[in-house]
C-alpha positions as CSV (number, residue, x, y, z in Angstrom):
1,X,67.4,52.6,-13.5
2,X,67.2,50.3,-10.4
3,X,69.7,47.5,-10.3
4,X,69.7,44.6,-7.9
5,X,71.8,41.4,-7.3
6,X,69.9,38.2,-8.0
7,X,70.8,34.5,-7.7
8,X,70.6,32.5,-11.0
9,X,69.6,28.9,-11.3
10,X,73.2,27.5,-10.9
11,X,73.7,29.4,-7.7
12,X,75.8,32.2,-9.2
13,X,74.7,35.8,-8.9
14,X,74.2,38.5,-11.5
15,X,72.8,42.0,-11.8
16,X,69.2,42.6,-12.9
17,X,67.8,45.9,-14.3
18,X,64.3,45.8,-12.9
19,X,62.7,48.2,-15.4
20,X,63.9,46.1,-18.3
21,X,63.5,42.7,-16.7
22,X,66.9,42.1,-18.1
23,X,70.0,40.5,-16.5
24,X,73.7,40.8,-17.1
25,X,73.8,37.0,-17.4
26,X,71.2,34.3,-17.9
27,X,68.8,33.8,-15.0
28,X,69.1,30.1,-15.9
29,X,72.7,30.1,-14.7
30,X,75.3,32.9,-15.1
31,X,78.4,30.7,-14.9
32,X,76.9,27.9,-17.0
33,X,76.0,30.4,-19.7
34,X,79.4,32.0,-19.7
35,X,81.3,28.8,-20.0
36,X,79.0,27.3,-22.6
37,X,78.9,30.4,-25.0
38,X,82.3,32.0,-24.6
39,X,84.6,29.2,-23.4
40,X,83.3,26.0,-25.0
41,X,82.2,27.5,-28.3
42,X,84.7,30.3,-28.4
43,X,88.0,30.1,-26.5
44,X,88.4,26.3,-26.9
45,X,88.7,26.9,-30.7
46,X,92.3,28.0,-29.9
47,X,95.1,25.9,-28.6
48,X,98.7,26.7,-27.5
49,X,98.8,30.2,-28.9
50,X,98.7,33.9,-28.2
51,X,95.3,35.5,-28.4
52,X,93.7,38.9,-28.6
53,X,90.1,38.9,-27.2
54,X,87.6,41.7,-27.3
55,X,84.6,41.5,-24.9
56,X,81.6,43.6,-25.8
57,X,80.1,44.3,-22.4
58,X,82.7,43.8,-19.6
59,X,80.0,44.1,-17.0
60,X,80.6,41.9,-13.9
61,X,83.9,40.6,-15.1
62,X,82.7,37.0,-15.1
63,X,83.7,36.3,-18.7
64,X,87.2,37.8,-18.1
65,X,87.6,35.8,-14.9
66,X,86.9,32.5,-16.5
67,X,89.1,33.3,-19.5
68,X,91.9,34.2,-17.1
69,X,91.4,30.8,-15.3
70,X,91.5,29.0,-18.7
71,X,94.7,30.9,-19.6
72,X,96.3,29.7,-16.4
73,X,95.2,26.1,-16.9
74,X,96.1,25.9,-20.6
75,X,99.0,27.1,-22.7
76,X,97.4,30.4,-23.7
77,X,98.7,34.0,-23.5
78,X,95.8,36.4,-23.7
79,X,95.6,40.2,-24.3
80,X,92.0,40.9,-23.2
81,X,90.1,44.2,-24.1
82,X,86.8,44.7,-22.3
83,X,84.5,47.5,-23.5
84,X,81.9,48.8,-21.1
85,X,79.9,52.0,-21.3
86,X,78.5,51.9,-17.7
87,X,80.9,50.1,-15.3
88,X,79.4,48.2,-12.4
89,X,80.1,49.7,-8.9
90,X,82.5,48.4,-6.3
91,X,79.6,47.6,-4.1
92,X,78.0,45.5,-6.8
93,X,81.2,43.6,-7.4
94,X,81.5,42.9,-3.7
95,X,78.1,41.1,-3.8
96,X,79.1,38.7,-6.6
97,X,79.9,35.1,-5.6
98,X,81.8,33.9,-8.7
99,X,85.1,33.0,-6.9
100,X,83.3,30.8,-4.4
101,X,81.0,29.1,-7.0
102,X,84.0,28.5,-9.3
103,X,86.1,27.1,-6.4
104,X,88.6,29.8,-7.4
105,X,89.4,31.7,-4.2
106,X,93.1,31.7,-5.3
107,X,92.1,34.1,-8.0
108,X,90.6,36.7,-5.6
109,X,93.4,39.2,-5.9
110,X,93.4,39.0,-9.7
111,X,89.6,39.4,-9.9
112,X,89.8,42.4,-7.7
113,X,92.6,43.9,-9.7
114,X,90.5,43.5,-12.9
115,X,87.8,45.7,-11.4
116,X,90.2,48.1,-9.7
117,X,92.5,48.6,-12.6
118,X,92.7,51.9,-14.4
119,X,90.6,52.3,-17.6
120,X,92.6,52.6,-20.9
121,X,95.8,51.2,-19.4
122,X,97.2,47.7,-20.2
123,X,97.4,45.9,-16.8
124,X,99.3,42.6,-16.4
125,X,96.8,40.6,-14.3
126,X,99.0,37.5,-14.5
127,X,102.0,36.4,-16.6
128,X,99.5,35.0,-19.2
129,X,96.8,37.6,-19.1
130,X,96.9,41.3,-19.8
131,X,93.7,43.4,-19.4
132,X,92.7,46.7,-21.0
133,X,89.4,48.2,-20.1
134,X,87.8,50.8,-22.2
135,X,84.8,52.9,-21.1
136,X,83.0,53.9,-24.3
137,X,80.0,53.1,-26.5
138,X,80.4,50.0,-28.8
139,X,79.8,52.2,-31.8
140,X,83.0,54.1,-31.0
141,X,85.3,51.0,-31.4
142,X,87.8,51.8,-34.3
143,X,90.1,48.7,-34.2
144,X,91.0,47.1,-37.5
145,X,91.9,43.4,-37.7
146,X,93.1,43.3,-34.1
147,X,91.2,40.4,-32.5
148,X,91.1,36.7,-32.8
149,X,87.9,36.3,-30.8
150,X,85.0,38.6,-29.8
151,X,82.7,37.8,-26.9
152,X,79.6,39.7,-27.9
153,X,77.7,39.9,-24.5
154,X,75.6,43.1,-24.9
155,X,72.2,43.4,-23.4
156,X,69.6,41.6,-25.5
157,X,67.9,43.0,-28.7
158,X,64.6,43.1,-26.9
159,X,65.8,46.0,-24.7
160,X,68.7,47.5,-26.8
161,X,68.0,46.7,-30.4
162,X,70.5,49.3,-31.5
163,X,73.4,47.1,-30.3
164,X,72.4,44.3,-32.7
165,X,72.4,46.1,-36.0
166,X,74.3,45.9,-39.3
167,X,76.2,49.0,-38.3
168,X,77.5,47.4,-35.0
169,X,78.4,44.1,-36.7
170,X,80.2,45.9,-39.4
171,X,82.4,47.4,-36.6
172,X,82.9,43.9,-35.2
173,X,83.8,42.5,-38.7
174,X,86.5,45.2,-39.2
175,X,87.9,44.6,-35.7
176,X,88.4,40.8,-36.1
177,X,91.3,39.3,-37.9
178,X,90.8,37.1,-40.9
179,X,89.8,33.6,-39.7
180,X,88.7,35.0,-36.3
181,X,85.4,34.4,-34.6
182,X,82.6,36.2,-32.8
183,X,80.4,34.2,-30.3
184,X,77.2,35.3,-28.7
185,X,74.3,33.9,-26.7
186,X,71.8,35.5,-29.1
187,X,70.0,33.5,-31.8
188,X,67.4,35.9,-33.3
189,X,66.9,35.7,-37.0
190,X,67.5,39.5,-37.3
191,X,70.8,39.2,-35.6
192,X,71.9,36.3,-37.8
193,X,70.9,38.3,-41.0
194,X,72.8,41.4,-39.8
195,X,75.9,39.2,-39.3
196,X,75.5,37.7,-42.8
197,X,75.0,41.1,-44.4
198,X,78.4,42.4,-43.3
199,X,80.3,39.2,-44.5
200,X,80.4,36.8,-41.6
201,X,79.9,33.1,-42.0
202,X,77.3,32.2,-39.4
203,X,76.4,28.9,-37.7
204,X,73.7,28.0,-35.2
205,X,74.9,26.0,-32.2
206,X,73.1,24.5,-29.2
207,X,72.4,27.2,-26.7
208,X,73.1,27.3,-23.0
209,X,70.5,26.3,-20.4
210,X,67.2,28.2,-21.1
211,X,68.1,28.8,-24.8
212,X,67.6,26.4,-27.7
213,X,70.3,28.0,-29.9
214,X,73.2,30.5,-30.0
215,X,75.3,32.0,-32.8
216,X,78.9,31.8,-33.8
217,X,80.3,33.9,-36.7
218,X,83.6,33.6,-38.5
219,X,85.4,36.2,-40.6
220,X,86.5,34.4,-43.8
């Protein structure tokens, strides 16, 4: 499928799959969406602690980058696992402008290391941030009670409904520790019902630009 780099409404870039009319991040603002969904309503639930985070859809590395920046600015130590079935290319990464838009050129070496690091190895990106990338399908995740927080950033249910099913959210439920959270930009009723069916407590929250609502789920 043809992929191209596009500029979103907040000036940050993302990758678009033309045949699906689907983007890796919101066309209303890639950086704005990432901060709103995954940092404001996810990471900021945790203060002064060690965290294990799982990202479903490592993609461009934007969510990992802003999480790394937050770890450096706050008293957080993070072990970050990013799962991605189809990694982006070096050429695509080179066209992204996140470091400039975030005024974060000092993180250039670390961002490049995120993408260049070996898959399946635990790589110390900074003293407060370890990264492990895994190239596999989401259905093949076997972790049990390992993560405090899941960033669920898969392609939307419109184009990949198989990623938003009871079976997938059961895998997520098992992977999260008791009292842990899953956050996602999605708000479809079918997604919420699938989360509820596997045992999550689910709340609707204000969405990022371009979306009225998003979902946050907690494992009791």
